N, C-alpha and C positions, 0 to 999 in steps of 0.2 A: 245232962244239962251242961251247957257251956257258960262259964262266968266271964263277964267282960271286966277287964282291968283298965283303969285309966291312968296313964302316965302323966304326972305333973312335971312341967318343965318351965324354967324361967331363964332368961338370958343373963349373962355376966356382962360387966362393963367392957371387958376385953372383946367379947363376941360382938357387942354393939359397935364399939369403936373400930375394930379391925376386920369384921366380916359383914355385918348387916348394913351399916351406913355406906361403906364403899360399894357393896352390891346394889343397893338402892340407887346410888348416884350413877353407877355404871349403866344400870338398866334404864334409868331416865334419859341418859345421854343417847343410848342406843335407840330408844323409841323416838327421841327428837330427830335423830338421823333418818329413821324410817319416814317420819312425817315430811321431812324435807325432800327425801327422794321421791316419795309418792305424791307430793304436792297436794295433800289432802287436809281436811279439817282435823284439828286436834281431837275432836270427839271420836273420830274413827279410830285413831291410835289408842285412845283410852279404853276402847273395847277389848283390846288384846290382853292387857294384864287382868282386866276384870274377868275375862273368860278363863284365864289360867287360874285365878283365885277361885272361881266357881268350881272348877274341876277338883282343886284340892279340897274344898269344902264337901263336895259330894263324896270323895274318897274317904274322908274322915268318918262319915256316917256309916260306911260299910266296913271300915277297918276295926280291928279289935283293940288296937292301942293307938294313941295319937298324942301329939304335943299340944298343949294349950297356948 
């Protein structure tokens, strides 16, 4: 029988300030550029990160350890 272990994780202020916020801002700018280049509705661009998030959530279900 295989036991599942859950890894608890929380961010530090340094990670939030120096990694997470800049990554989110950079990603938002990149998607804004995609919208401009494609001349499409923002709702179409919003589907891209949602699809990525869905993929991560699906992988968490099948993974034996994950971050909360």
